C-alpha positions, 0 to 999 in steps of 0.5 A: 500500500505504500506505493499507492499512497506515495503515488496519491501524495506525488499527484496530489502535490502536483495539482497543488503546484500547478495552482501555484504556478498558474496564479503567480504566472498569471500575476507576474506575467510581464506586460508587453506593448501587444499585451497592452493593446489587447488588454485594452481591446478586451476591456472595451469588449463588454457583455451583459451577463445576468444583469451585470455588465463585465468586460472580457479582460475581467472576465479572463482575469477572473477565470484564470485565478479561479482555475489557479485556486481551484486547482490548488484547493483540489490538490490540497483536499487530496492531501488532507484526505490522504493525511486523515486516513493514514491507516486505511486503504484510499477509497476507490470512489475518490480514486476514480473521481481523481482519474476522471477529473485529471484525464479530462483535464489532460484532455483539455491541457492537450486541446488548448495549451502547452506542455506545462499544463499538459505535464501538470494534469498528466502526473496526477492522472499517472499517479492517481491510476497508479494509486488505484492499481496498487492500493490492494497490494502489500508494496 
């Protein structure tokens, strides 16, 4: 069961690191002249959503920061699950959900992003899968 717990821990911490990297890179990205022009265009493009007018720059920024927060939170929740179940086997339903979420994350990353998000969703997919496959062994 040690392999199962170790792979679960690596997968969970990878999500936490991914959330931190996402948030820091979003906030610390240098502003170029091209990015400033694009930001101005996004700020000028507005939409009314449920009675509130919002510009696309705020919408994009909010989604980006929320993504970092949720990656961090999902990883942290899994670390707490591991910590609170030190003597018990990891629940199959949680492992299954983690695999499904990670698999969808990998598919979205491959379709829309670049190598770093692919790795930061692929490592959890592999880790949670190994954890499920080895949870009943004595290793």
